[in-house]
PyMOL Python script that loads the backbone (N, CA, C, O; Angstrom):
from pymol import cmd

cmd.read_pdbstr("""\
ATOM      1  N   MET A   1     -15.452 -10.687  14.868  1.00  0.00           N
ATOM      2  CA  MET A   1     -14.848  -9.588  14.186  1.00  0.00           C
ATOM      3  C   MET A   1     -15.838  -8.384  14.150  1.00  0.00           C
ATOM      4  O   MET A   1     -17.046  -8.581  14.022  1.00  0.00           O
ATOM      5  N   GLU A   2     -15.335  -7.195  14.257  1.00  0.00           N
ATOM      6  CA  GLU A   2     -16.216  -5.991  14.254  1.00  0.00           C
ATOM      7  C   GLU A   2     -15.862  -5.223  12.940  1.00  0.00           C
ATOM      8  O   GLU A   2     -14.773  -5.349  12.380  1.00  0.00           O
ATOM      9  N   CYS A   3     -16.853  -4.430  12.502  1.00  0.00           N
ATOM     10  CA  CYS A   3     -16.629  -3.566  11.311  1.00  0.00           C
ATOM     11  C   CYS A   3     -15.515  -2.595  11.553  1.00  0.00           C
ATOM     12  O   CYS A   3     -15.360  -2.064  12.652  1.00  0.00           O
ATOM     13  N   ARG A   4     -14.730  -2.362  10.513  1.00  0.00           N
ATOM     14  CA  ARG A   4     -13.699  -1.361  10.564  1.00  0.00           C
ATOM     15  C   ARG A   4     -14.351   0.000  10.422  1.00  0.00           C
ATOM     16  O   ARG A   4     -14.987   0.279   9.406  1.00  0.00           O
ATOM     17  N   VAL A   5     -14.207   0.824  11.395  1.00  0.00           N
ATOM     18  CA  VAL A   5     -14.879   2.131  11.428  1.00  0.00           C
ATOM     19  C   VAL A   5     -14.470   2.908  10.186  1.00  0.00           C
ATOM     20  O   VAL A   5     -13.285   3.054   9.885  1.00  0.00           O
ATOM     21  N   GLY A   6     -15.495   3.412   9.458  1.00  0.00           N
ATOM     22  CA  GLY A   6     -15.263   4.277   8.295  1.00  0.00           C
ATOM     23  C   GLY A   6     -15.086   3.539   7.015  1.00  0.00           C
ATOM     24  O   GLY A   6     -14.911   4.189   5.985  1.00  0.00           O
ATOM     25  N   CYS A   7     -15.118   2.174   6.988  1.00  0.00           N
ATOM     26  CA  CYS A   7     -14.902   1.431   5.771  1.00  0.00           C
ATOM     27  C   CYS A   7     -16.084   1.597   4.819  1.00  0.00           C
ATOM     28  O   CYS A   7     -15.907   2.109   3.713  1.00  0.00           O
ATOM     29  N   ALA A   8     -17.255   1.188   5.209  1.00  0.00           N
ATOM     30  CA  ALA A   8     -18.512   1.288   4.483  1.00  0.00           C
ATOM     31  C   ALA A   8     -18.548   0.577   3.095  1.00  0.00           C
ATOM     32  O   ALA A   8     -19.375   0.898   2.241  1.00  0.00           O
ATOM     33  N   ALA A   9     -17.637  -0.381   2.908  1.00  0.00           N
ATOM     34  CA  ALA A   9     -17.655  -1.104   1.628  1.00  0.00           C
ATOM     35  C   ALA A   9     -18.980  -1.706   1.361  1.00  0.00           C
ATOM     36  O   ALA A   9     -19.496  -1.610   0.248  1.00  0.00           O
ATOM     37  N   CYS A  10     -19.599  -2.377   2.434  1.00  0.00           N
ATOM     38  CA  CYS A  10     -20.840  -3.035   2.202  1.00  0.00           C
ATOM     39  C   CYS A  10     -21.960  -2.081   1.962  1.00  0.00           C
ATOM     40  O   CYS A  10     -22.988  -2.495   1.428  1.00  0.00           O
ATOM     41  N   CYS A  11     -21.834  -0.804   2.326  1.00  0.00           N
ATOM     42  CA  CYS A  11     -22.871   0.235   2.116  1.00  0.00           C
ATOM     43  C   CYS A  11     -22.680   0.940   0.790  1.00  0.00           C
ATOM     44  O   CYS A  11     -23.499   1.785   0.431  1.00  0.00           O
ATOM     45  N   ILE A  12     -21.616   0.620   0.041  1.00  0.00           N
ATOM     46  CA  ILE A  12     -21.340   1.270  -1.256  1.00  0.00           C
ATOM     47  C   ILE A  12     -21.307   0.267  -2.318  1.00  0.00           C
ATOM     48  O   ILE A  12     -21.986   0.436  -3.331  1.00  0.00           O
ATOM     49  N   VAL A  13     -20.522  -0.832  -2.153  1.00  0.00           N
ATOM     50  CA  VAL A  13     -20.228  -1.727  -3.279  1.00  0.00           C
ATOM     51  C   VAL A  13     -21.413  -2.604  -3.661  1.00  0.00           C
ATOM     52  O   VAL A  13     -21.682  -2.770  -4.851  1.00  0.00           O
ATOM     53  N   VAL A  14     -22.120  -3.162  -2.707  1.00  0.00           N
ATOM     54  CA  VAL A  14     -23.151  -4.135  -2.985  1.00  0.00           C
ATOM     55  C   VAL A  14     -24.477  -3.503  -3.294  1.00  0.00           C
ATOM     56  O   VAL A  14     -24.811  -2.416  -2.824  1.00  0.00           O
ATOM     57  N   SER A  15     -25.221  -4.220  -4.100  1.00  0.00           N
ATOM     58  CA  SER A  15     -26.616  -3.763  -4.406  1.00  0.00           C
ATOM     59  C   SER A  15     -27.525  -4.266  -3.264  1.00  0.00           C
ATOM     60  O   SER A  15     -27.297  -5.321  -2.671  1.00  0.00           O
ATOM     61  N   ILE A  16     -28.579  -3.447  -2.984  1.00  0.00           N
ATOM     62  CA  ILE A  16     -29.550  -3.816  -1.986  1.00  0.00           C
ATOM     63  C   ILE A  16     -30.894  -3.719  -2.658  1.00  0.00           C
ATOM     64  O   ILE A  16     -31.271  -2.642  -3.119  1.00  0.00           O
ATOM     65  N   SER A  17     -31.640  -4.826  -2.731  1.00  0.00           N
ATOM     66  CA  SER A  17     -32.902  -4.818  -3.443  1.00  0.00           C
ATOM     67  C   SER A  17     -34.069  -4.407  -2.545  1.00  0.00           C
ATOM     68  O   SER A  17     -35.137  -4.090  -3.067  1.00  0.00           O
ATOM     69  N   SER A  18     -33.919  -4.399  -1.268  1.00  0.00           N
ATOM     70  CA  SER A  18     -35.014  -4.006  -0.379  1.00  0.00           C
ATOM     71  C   SER A  18     -34.978  -2.490  -0.121  1.00  0.00           C
ATOM     72  O   SER A  18     -33.953  -1.827  -0.280  1.00  0.00           O
ATOM     73  N   ALA A  19     -36.109  -1.995   0.269  1.00  0.00           N
ATOM     74  CA  ALA A  19     -36.189  -0.518   0.578  1.00  0.00           C
ATOM     75  C   ALA A  19     -35.300  -0.141   1.723  1.00  0.00           C
ATOM     76  O   ALA A  19     -35.129  -0.883   2.690  1.00  0.00           O
ATOM     77  N   ILE A  20     -34.723   1.069   1.583  1.00  0.00           N
ATOM     78  CA  ILE A  20     -33.939   1.702   2.636  1.00  0.00           C
ATOM     79  C   ILE A  20     -34.550   3.067   2.859  1.00  0.00           C
ATOM     80  O   ILE A  20     -34.887   3.739   1.885  1.00  0.00           O
ATOM     81  N   PRO A  21     -34.707   3.505   4.080  1.00  0.00           N
ATOM     82  CA  PRO A  21     -35.236   4.868   4.246  1.00  0.00           C
ATOM     83  C   PRO A  21     -34.454   5.888   3.389  1.00  0.00           C
ATOM     84  O   PRO A  21     -33.236   6.018   3.510  1.00  0.00           O
ATOM     85  N   GLY A  22     -35.160   6.572   2.560  1.00  0.00           N
ATOM     86  CA  GLY A  22     -34.523   7.516   1.628  1.00  0.00           C
ATOM     87  C   GLY A  22     -34.210   6.907   0.294  1.00  0.00           C
ATOM     88  O   GLY A  22     -33.873   7.617  -0.654  1.00  0.00           O
ATOM     89  N   MET A  23     -34.317   5.576   0.201  1.00  0.00           N
ATOM     90  CA  MET A  23     -34.006   4.880  -1.053  1.00  0.00           C
ATOM     91  C   MET A  23     -35.112   3.745  -1.212  1.00  0.00           C
ATOM     92  O   MET A  23     -34.806   2.561  -1.070  1.00  0.00           O
ATOM     93  N   PRO A  24     -36.335   4.128  -1.494  1.00  0.00           N
ATOM     94  CA  PRO A  24     -37.410   3.140  -1.456  1.00  0.00           C
ATOM     95  C   PRO A  24     -37.263   1.987  -2.403  1.00  0.00           C
ATOM     96  O   PRO A  24     -37.852   0.929  -2.181  1.00  0.00           O
ATOM     97  N   GLU A  25     -36.492   2.160  -3.456  1.00  0.00           N
ATOM     98  CA  GLU A  25     -36.258   1.083  -4.457  1.00  0.00           C
ATOM     99  C   GLU A  25     -34.980   0.312  -4.128  1.00  0.00           C
ATOM    100  O   GLU A  25     -34.560  -0.504  -4.948  1.00  0.00           O
ATOM    101  N   GLY A  26     -34.370   0.511  -3.033  1.00  0.00           N
ATOM    102  CA  GLY A  26     -33.099  -0.072  -2.715  1.00  0.00           C
ATOM    103  C   GLY A  26     -32.002   0.718  -3.302  1.00  0.00           C
ATOM    104  O   GLY A  26     -32.170   1.915  -3.537  1.00  0.00           O
ATOM    105  N   LYS A  27     -30.842   0.096  -3.565  1.00  0.00           N
ATOM    106  CA  LYS A  27     -29.739   0.857  -4.206  1.00  0.00           C
ATOM    107  C   LYS A  27     -28.926  -0.066  -5.080  1.00  0.00           C
ATOM    108  O   LYS A  27     -28.704  -1.234  -4.764  1.00  0.00           O
ATOM    109  N   PRO A  28     -28.473   0.519  -6.231  1.00  0.00           N
ATOM    110  CA  PRO A  28     -27.651  -0.313  -7.123  1.00  0.00           C
ATOM    111  C   PRO A  28     -26.206  -0.476  -6.570  1.00  0.00           C
ATOM    112  O   PRO A  28     -25.775   0.282  -5.701  1.00  0.00           O
ATOM    113  N   ALA A  29     -25.500  -1.450  -7.082  1.00  0.00           N
ATOM    114  CA  ALA A  29     -24.091  -1.663  -6.702  1.00  0.00           C
ATOM    115  C   ALA A  29     -23.287  -0.385  -7.055  1.00  0.00           C
ATOM    116  O   ALA A  29     -23.506   0.248  -8.088  1.00  0.00           O
ATOM    117  N   GLY A  30     -22.375  -0.049  -6.176  1.00  0.00           N
ATOM    118  CA  GLY A  30     -21.456   1.139  -6.486  1.00  0.00           C
ATOM    119  C   GLY A  30     -22.080   2.476  -6.087  1.00  0.00           C
ATOM    120  O   GLY A  30     -21.432   3.504  -6.286  1.00  0.00           O
ATOM    121  N   VAL A  31     -23.255   2.528  -5.557  1.00  0.00           N
ATOM    122  CA  VAL A  31     -23.889   3.726  -5.132  1.00  0.00           C
ATOM    123  C   VAL A  31     -23.834   3.825  -3.630  1.00  0.00           C
ATOM    124  O   VAL A  31     -24.158   2.865  -2.932  1.00  0.00           O
ATOM    125  N   ARG A  32     -23.431   4.965  -3.123  1.00  0.00           N
ATOM    126  CA  ARG A  32     -23.475   5.142  -1.613  1.00  0.00           C
ATOM    127  C   ARG A  32     -24.879   5.084  -1.149  1.00  0.00           C
ATOM    128  O   ARG A  32     -25.775   5.663  -1.763  1.00  0.00           O
ATOM    129  N   CYS A  33     -25.090   4.379  -0.049  1.00  0.00           N
ATOM    130  CA  CYS A  33     -26.330   4.439   0.668  1.00  0.00           C
ATOM    131  C   CYS A  33     -26.578   5.860   1.203  1.00  0.00           C
ATOM    132  O   CYS A  33     -25.667   6.486   1.744  1.00  0.00           O
ATOM    133  N   VAL A  34     -27.797   6.360   1.053  1.00  0.00           N
ATOM    134  CA  VAL A  34     -28.055   7.739   1.493  1.00  0.00           C
ATOM    135  C   VAL A  34     -27.971   7.841   3.004  1.00  0.00           C
ATOM    136  O   VAL A  34     -27.946   8.950   3.538  1.00  0.00           O
ATOM    137  N   GLN A  35     -27.927   6.712   3.713  1.00  0.00           N
ATOM    138  CA  GLN A  35     -27.876   6.720   5.190  1.00  0.00           C
ATOM    139  C   GLN A  35     -26.438   6.838   5.654  1.00  0.00           C
ATOM    140  O   GLN A  35     -26.202   6.994   6.852  1.00  0.00           O
ATOM    141  N   LEU A  36     -25.510   6.774   4.794  1.00  0.00           N
ATOM    142  CA  LEU A  36     -24.109   6.976   5.224  1.00  0.00           C
ATOM    143  C   LEU A  36     -23.789   8.419   5.557  1.00  0.00           C
ATOM    144  O   LEU A  36     -24.062   9.315   4.757  1.00  0.00           O
ATOM    145  N   LYS A  37     -23.241   8.647   6.672  1.00  0.00           N
ATOM    146  CA  LYS A  37     -22.855  10.025   7.022  1.00  0.00           C
ATOM    147  C   LYS A  37     -21.428  10.335   6.433  1.00  0.00           C
ATOM    148  O   LYS A  37     -20.766   9.454   5.884  1.00  0.00           O
ATOM    149  N   GLY A  38     -21.032  11.504   6.560  1.00  0.00           N
ATOM    150  CA  GLY A  38     -19.748  11.979   5.961  1.00  0.00           C
ATOM    151  C   GLY A  38     -18.562  11.186   6.422  1.00  0.00           C
ATOM    152  O   GLY A  38     -17.557  11.126   5.713  1.00  0.00           O
ATOM    153  N   ASP A  39     -18.635  10.557   7.613  1.00  0.00           N
ATOM    154  CA  ASP A  39     -17.513   9.740   8.185  1.00  0.00           C
ATOM    155  C   ASP A  39     -17.693   8.285   7.854  1.00  0.00           C
ATOM    156  O   ASP A  39     -17.001   7.430   8.406  1.00  0.00           O
ATOM    157  N   ASN A  40     -18.673   7.969   6.903  1.00  0.00           N
ATOM    158  CA  ASN A  40     -18.940   6.640   6.468  1.00  0.00           C
ATOM    159  C   ASN A  40     -19.579   5.724   7.590  1.00  0.00           C
ATOM    160  O   ASN A  40     -19.502   4.499   7.504  1.00  0.00           O
ATOM    161  N   LYS A  41     -20.172   6.316   8.580  1.00  0.00           N
ATOM    162  CA  LYS A  41     -20.948   5.557   9.564  1.00  0.00           C
ATOM    163  C   LYS A  41     -22.352   5.567   9.164  1.00  0.00           C
ATOM    164  O   LYS A  41     -22.837   6.503   8.527  1.00  0.00           O
ATOM    165  N   CYS A  42     -23.033   4.500   9.544  1.00  0.00           N
ATOM    166  CA  CYS A  42     -24.517   4.293   9.144  1.00  0.00           C
ATOM    167  C   CYS A  42     -25.375   5.174  10.090  1.00  0.00           C
ATOM    168  O   CYS A  42     -25.258   5.151  11.315  1.00  0.00           O
ATOM    169  N   GLY A  43     -26.221   5.928   9.425  1.00  0.00           N
ATOM    170  CA  GLY A  43     -27.171   6.737  10.176  1.00  0.00           C
ATOM    171  C   GLY A  43     -28.305   5.955  10.788  1.00  0.00           C
ATOM    172  O   GLY A  43     -29.036   6.467  11.636  1.00  0.00           O
ATOM    173  N   LEU A  44     -28.459   4.698  10.358  1.00  0.00           N
ATOM    174  CA  LEU A  44     -29.527   3.810  10.868  1.00  0.00           C
ATOM    175  C   LEU A  44     -29.029   2.817  11.826  1.00  0.00           C
ATOM    176  O   LEU A  44     -29.838   2.095  12.408  1.00  0.00           O
ATOM    177  N   PHE A  45     -27.684   2.707  12.056  1.00  0.00           N
ATOM    178  CA  PHE A  45     -27.182   1.679  12.897  1.00  0.00           C
ATOM    179  C   PHE A  45     -27.855   1.676  14.274  1.00  0.00           C
ATOM    180  O   PHE A  45     -27.926   2.710  14.937  1.00  0.00           O
ATOM    181  N   GLY A  46     -28.351   0.502  14.698  1.00  0.00           N
ATOM    182  CA  GLY A  46     -29.056   0.385  15.993  1.00  0.00           C
ATOM    183  C   GLY A  46     -30.433   0.856  16.014  1.00  0.00           C
ATOM    184  O   GLY A  46     -31.052   0.873  17.078  1.00  0.00           O
ATOM    185  N   LYS A  47     -30.985   1.258  14.872  1.00  0.00           N
ATOM    186  CA  LYS A  47     -32.372   1.727  14.799  1.00  0.00           C
ATOM    187  C   LYS A  47     -33.250   0.673  14.151  1.00  0.00           C
ATOM    188  O   LYS A  47     -32.792  -0.094  13.304  1.00  0.00           O
ATOM    189  N   PRO A  48     -34.552   0.637  14.566  1.00  0.00           N
ATOM    190  CA  PRO A  48     -35.451  -0.408  14.092  1.00  0.00           C
ATOM    191  C   PRO A  48     -35.657  -0.288  12.541  1.00  0.00           C
ATOM    192  O   PRO A  48     -35.970  -1.297  11.910  1.00  0.00           O
ATOM    193  N   GLU A  49     -35.500   0.834  11.953  1.00  0.00           N
ATOM    194  CA  GLU A  49     -35.752   0.929  10.532  1.00  0.00           C
ATOM    195  C   GLU A  49     -34.586   0.522   9.642  1.00  0.00           C
ATOM    196  O   GLU A  49     -34.668   0.581   8.415  1.00  0.00           O
ATOM    197  N   ARG A  50     -33.547   0.126  10.260  1.00  0.00           N
ATOM    198  CA  ARG A  50     -32.380  -0.454   9.558  1.00  0.00           C
ATOM    199  C   ARG A  50     -32.874  -1.714   8.775  1.00  0.00           C
ATOM    200  O   ARG A  50     -33.508  -2.568   9.394  1.00  0.00           O
ATOM    201  N   PRO A  51     -32.623  -1.861   7.503  1.00  0.00           N
ATOM    202  CA  PRO A  51     -33.061  -3.006   6.730  1.00  0.00           C
ATOM    203  C   PRO A  51     -32.535  -4.307   7.202  1.00  0.00           C
ATOM    204  O   PRO A  51     -31.400  -4.395   7.669  1.00  0.00           O
ATOM    205  N   ALA A  52     -33.339  -5.324   7.091  1.00  0.00           N
ATOM    206  CA  ALA A  52     -32.950  -6.705   7.490  1.00  0.00           C
ATOM    207  C   ALA A  52     -31.647  -7.131   6.853  1.00  0.00           C
ATOM    208  O   ALA A  52     -30.787  -7.701   7.525  1.00  0.00           O
ATOM    209  N   VAL A  53     -31.479  -6.856   5.520  1.00  0.00           N
ATOM    210  CA  VAL A  53     -30.317  -7.216   4.844  1.00  0.00           C
ATOM    211  C   VAL A  53     -29.057  -6.662   5.485  1.00  0.00           C
ATOM    212  O   VAL A  53     -28.021  -7.325   5.546  1.00  0.00           O
ATOM    213  N   CYS A  54     -29.171  -5.441   5.956  1.00  0.00           N
ATOM    214  CA  CYS A  54     -28.016  -4.746   6.591  1.00  0.00           C
ATOM    215  C   CYS A  54     -27.711  -5.443   7.961  1.00  0.00           C
ATOM    216  O   CYS A  54     -26.557  -5.683   8.317  1.00  0.00           O
ATOM    217  N   LEU A  55     -28.776  -5.740   8.679  1.00  0.00           N
ATOM    218  CA  LEU A  55     -28.658  -6.431   9.966  1.00  0.00           C
ATOM    219  C   LEU A  55     -28.021  -7.838   9.786  1.00  0.00           C
ATOM    220  O   LEU A  55     -27.251  -8.286  10.635  1.00  0.00           O
ATOM    221  N   SER A  56     -28.345  -8.499   8.706  1.00  0.00           N
ATOM    222  CA  SER A  56     -27.811  -9.898   8.525  1.00  0.00           C
ATOM    223  C   SER A  56     -26.372  -9.947   8.052  1.00  0.00           C
ATOM    224  O   SER A  56     -25.691 -10.938   8.314  1.00  0.00           O
ATOM    225  N   LEU A  57     -25.894  -8.966   7.393  1.00  0.00           N
ATOM    226  CA  LEU A  57     -24.493  -8.955   6.923  1.00  0.00           C
ATOM    227  C   LEU A  57     -23.535  -8.758   8.087  1.00  0.00           C
ATOM    228  O   LEU A  57     -23.569  -7.717   8.742  1.00  0.00           O
ATOM    229  N   ARG A  58     -22.725  -9.692   8.343  1.00  0.00           N
ATOM    230  CA  ARG A  58     -21.765  -9.649   9.438  1.00  0.00           C
ATOM    231  C   ARG A  58     -20.360  -9.578   8.907  1.00  0.00           C
ATOM    232  O   ARG A  58     -20.062 -10.263   7.928  1.00  0.00           O
ATOM    233  N   PRO A  59     -19.491  -8.809   9.475  1.00  0.00           N
ATOM    234  CA  PRO A  59     -18.123  -8.737   9.045  1.00  0.00           C
ATOM    235  C   PRO A  59     -17.442 -10.056   9.284  1.00  0.00           C
ATOM    236  O   PRO A  59     -17.736 -10.766  10.246  1.00  0.00           O
ATOM    237  N   SER A  60     -16.510 -10.381   8.380  1.00  0.00           N
ATOM    238  CA  SER A  60     -15.746 -11.584   8.569  1.00  0.00           C
ATOM    239  C   SER A  60     -14.308 -11.350   7.953  1.00  0.00           C
ATOM    240  O   SER A  60     -14.095 -10.467   7.122  1.00  0.00           O
ATOM    241  N   GLU A  61     -13.405 -12.158   8.397  1.00  0.00           N
ATOM    242  CA  GLU A  61     -12.020 -12.009   7.933  1.00  0.00           C
ATOM    243  C   GLU A  61     -11.905 -12.105   6.425  1.00  0.00           C
ATOM    244  O   GLU A  61     -11.135 -11.362   5.817  1.00  0.00           O
ATOM    245  N   ASP A  62     -12.667 -13.019   5.803  1.00  0.00           N
ATOM    246  CA  ASP A  62     -12.620 -13.205   4.371  1.00  0.00           C
ATOM    247  C   ASP A  62     -13.145 -11.954   3.651  1.00  0.00           C
ATOM    248  O   ASP A  62     -12.554 -11.502   2.671  1.00  0.00           O
ATOM    249  N   MET A  63     -14.241 -11.410   4.139  1.00  0.00           N
ATOM    250  CA  MET A  63     -14.887 -10.248   3.456  1.00  0.00           C
ATOM    251  C   MET A  63     -14.115  -9.007   3.736  1.00  0.00           C
ATOM    252  O   MET A  63     -13.859  -8.229   2.817  1.00  0.00           O
ATOM    253  N   CYS A  64     -13.725  -8.781   4.977  1.00  0.00           N
ATOM    254  CA  CYS A  64     -13.113  -7.479   5.331  1.00  0.00           C
ATOM    255  C   CYS A  64     -11.643  -7.390   5.256  1.00  0.00           C
ATOM    256  O   CYS A  64     -11.082  -6.312   5.053  1.00  0.00           O
ATOM    257  N   GLY A  65     -10.983  -8.542   5.421  1.00  0.00           N
ATOM    258  CA  GLY A  65      -9.487  -8.552   5.370  1.00  0.00           C
ATOM    259  C   GLY A  65      -8.918  -7.580   6.374  1.00  0.00           C
ATOM    260  O   GLY A  65      -9.443  -7.403   7.473  1.00  0.00           O
ATOM    261  N   HIS A  66      -7.838  -6.958   5.971  1.00  0.00           N
ATOM    262  CA  HIS A  66      -7.089  -6.057   6.920  1.00  0.00           C
ATOM    263  C   HIS A  66      -7.093  -4.638   6.396  1.00  0.00           C
ATOM    264  O   HIS A  66      -6.419  -3.766   6.944  1.00  0.00           O
ATOM    265  N   SER A  67      -7.872  -4.397   5.307  1.00  0.00           N
ATOM    266  CA  SER A  67      -7.880  -3.015   4.747  1.00  0.00           C
ATOM    267  C   SER A  67      -9.167  -2.806   4.074  1.00  0.00           C
ATOM    268  O   SER A  67      -9.856  -3.745   3.676  1.00  0.00           O
ATOM    269  N   ASN A  68      -9.508  -1.495   3.942  1.00  0.00           N
ATOM    270  CA  ASN A  68     -10.708  -1.086   3.221  1.00  0.00           C
ATOM    271  C   ASN A  68     -10.672  -1.561   1.780  1.00  0.00           C
ATOM    272  O   ASN A  68     -11.685  -1.960   1.206  1.00  0.00           O
ATOM    273  N   GLU A  69      -9.409  -1.504   1.181  1.00  0.00           N
ATOM    274  CA  GLU A  69      -9.249  -1.854  -0.186  1.00  0.00           C
ATOM    275  C   GLU A  69      -9.605  -3.322  -0.337  1.00  0.00           C
ATOM    276  O   GLU A  69     -10.303  -3.670  -1.290  1.00  0.00           O
ATOM    277  N   HIS A  70      -9.175  -4.178   0.531  1.00  0.00           N
ATOM    278  CA  HIS A  70      -9.508  -5.586   0.459  1.00  0.00           C
ATOM    279  C   HIS A  70     -11.035  -5.763   0.414  1.00  0.00           C
ATOM    280  O   HIS A  70     -11.588  -6.444  -0.449  1.00  0.00           O
ATOM    281  N   ALA A  71     -11.692  -5.100   1.406  1.00  0.00           N
ATOM    282  CA  ALA A  71     -13.148  -5.197   1.492  1.00  0.00           C
ATOM    283  C   ALA A  71     -13.862  -4.759   0.209  1.00  0.00           C
ATOM    284  O   ALA A  71     -14.776  -5.428  -0.273  1.00  0.00           O
ATOM    285  N   PHE A  72     -13.423  -3.624  -0.327  1.00  0.00           N
ATOM    286  CA  PHE A  72     -14.026  -3.170  -1.655  1.00  0.00           C
ATOM    287  C   PHE A  72     -13.761  -4.183  -2.742  1.00  0.00           C
ATOM    288  O   PHE A  72     -14.685  -4.509  -3.487  1.00  0.00           O
ATOM    289  N   ASP A  73     -12.562  -4.699  -2.878  1.00  0.00           N
ATOM    290  CA  ASP A  73     -12.222  -5.663  -3.864  1.00  0.00           C
ATOM    291  C   ASP A  73     -13.052  -6.957  -3.737  1.00  0.00           C
ATOM    292  O   ASP A  73     -13.652  -7.418  -4.709  1.00  0.00           O
ATOM    293  N   TYR A  74     -13.073  -7.520  -2.541  1.00  0.00           N
ATOM    294  CA  TYR A  74     -13.796  -8.728  -2.249  1.00  0.00           C
ATOM    295  C   TYR A  74     -15.260  -8.597  -2.597  1.00  0.00           C
ATOM    296  O   TYR A  74     -15.808  -9.402  -3.350  1.00  0.00           O
ATOM    297  N   LEU A  75     -15.904  -7.549  -2.030  1.00  0.00           N
ATOM    298  CA  LEU A  75     -17.336  -7.312  -2.243  1.00  0.00           C
ATOM    299  C   LEU A  75     -17.659  -7.058  -3.712  1.00  0.00           C
ATOM    300  O   LEU A  75     -18.688  -7.491  -4.231  1.00  0.00           O
ATOM    301  N   SER A  76     -16.757  -6.351  -4.355  1.00  0.00           N
ATOM    302  CA  SER A  76     -16.957  -6.100  -5.839  1.00  0.00           C
ATOM    303  C   SER A  76     -16.952  -7.401  -6.628  1.00  0.00           C
ATOM    304  O   SER A  76     -17.730  -7.577  -7.566  1.00  0.00           O
ATOM    305  N   THR A  77     -16.079  -8.296  -6.243  1.00  0.00           N
ATOM    306  CA  THR A  77     -16.015  -9.575  -6.918  1.00  0.00           C
ATOM    307  C   THR A  77     -17.282 -10.387  -6.624  1.00  0.00           C
ATOM    308  O   THR A  77     -17.898 -10.944  -7.533  1.00  0.00           O
ATOM    309  N   MET A  78     -17.663 -10.446  -5.340  1.00  0.00           N
ATOM    310  CA  MET A  78     -18.914 -11.198  -5.004  1.00  0.00           C
ATOM    311  C   MET A  78     -20.146 -10.610  -5.687  1.00  0.00           C
ATOM    312  O   MET A  78     -21.032 -11.348  -6.118  1.00  0.00           O
ATOM    313  N   GLU A  79     -20.200  -9.285  -5.786  1.00  0.00           N
ATOM    314  CA  GLU A  79     -21.357  -8.656  -6.462  1.00  0.00           C
ATOM    315  C   GLU A  79     -21.349  -9.053  -7.921  1.00  0.00           C
ATOM    316  O   GLU A  79     -22.392  -9.414  -8.466  1.00  0.00           O
ATOM    317  N   ARG A  80     -20.217  -8.995  -8.557  1.00  0.00           N
ATOM    318  CA  ARG A  80     -20.123  -9.390  -9.984  1.00  0.00           C
ATOM    319  C   ARG A  80     -20.541 -10.847 -10.219  1.00  0.00           C
ATOM    320  O   ARG A  80     -21.268 -11.181 -11.154  1.00  0.00           O
ATOM    321  N   LEU A  81     -20.014 -11.726  -9.275  1.00  0.00           N
ATOM    322  CA  LEU A  81     -20.294 -13.187  -9.475  1.00  0.00           C
ATOM    323  C   LEU A  81     -21.714 -13.563  -9.174  1.00  0.00           C
ATOM    324  O   LEU A  81     -22.177 -14.611  -9.625  1.00  0.00           O
ATOM    325  N   THR A  82     -22.435 -12.739  -8.420  1.00  0.00           N
ATOM    326  CA  THR A  82     -23.806 -13.095  -8.017  1.00  0.00           C
ATOM    327  C   THR A  82     -24.849 -12.289  -8.707  1.00  0.00           C
ATOM    328  O   THR A  82     -26.039 -12.488  -8.465  1.00  0.00           O
ATOM    329  N   THR A  83     -24.452 -11.386  -9.558  1.00  0.00           N
ATOM    330  CA  THR A  83     -25.407 -10.594 -10.347  1.00  0.00           C
ATOM    331  C   THR A  83     -26.009 -11.433 -11.488  1.00  0.00           C
ATOM    332  O   THR A  83     -25.271 -11.917 -12.346  1.00  0.00           O
ATOM    333  N   PRO A  84     -27.306 -11.606 -11.508  1.00  0.00           N
ATOM    334  CA  PRO A  84     -27.937 -12.383 -12.622  1.00  0.00           C
ATOM    335  C   PRO A  84     -27.598 -11.803 -13.978  1.00  0.00           C
ATOM    336  O   PRO A  84     -27.524 -10.590 -14.175  1.00  0.00           O
ATOM    337  N   ASP A  85     -27.396 -12.725 -14.904  1.00  0.00           N
ATOM    338  CA  ASP A  85     -27.063 -12.298 -16.306  1.00  0.00           C
ATOM    339  C   ASP A  85     -28.340 -11.632 -16.898  1.00  0.00           C
ATOM    340  O   ASP A  85     -29.406 -12.248 -16.925  1.00  0.00           O
ATOM    341  N   ARG A  86     -28.221 -10.447 -17.342  1.00  0.00           N
ATOM    342  CA  ARG A  86     -29.329  -9.691 -17.863  1.00  0.00           C
ATOM    343  C   ARG A  86     -29.539  -9.823 -19.353  1.00  0.00           C
ATOM    344  O   ARG A  86     -30.368  -9.122 -19.933  1.00  0.00           O
ATOM    345  N   SER A  87     -28.782 -10.732 -19.986  1.00  0.00           N
ATOM    346  CA  SER A  87     -28.835 -10.853 -21.473  1.00  0.00           C
ATOM    347  C   SER A  87     -30.029 -11.712 -21.931  1.00  0.00           C
ATOM    348  O   SER A  87     -30.221 -11.914 -23.130  1.00  0.00           O
TER     349      SER A  87
END
""", "prot")
cmd.dss("prot")
cmd.show_as("cartoon", "prot")
cmd.util.cbc("prot")
cmd.orient("prot")
């Protein structure tokens, strides 16, 4: 499966704890990655400075479904279920 062009759910919904060029502390869930262009394409795609976490995340039918809405809902649920309890 290939990424749906312009979806960017994984670049917005999920938190990334490793440094990203332009975001040295990573990014919190729900925040657009600064590397996303206006068309929601990654400005680092194919470049060596692209973070390992981004390289390792592969699109799948479960995660991406058949719509951007599905991807956002699925990843939001996964983010919520895997966020450590801060209490």
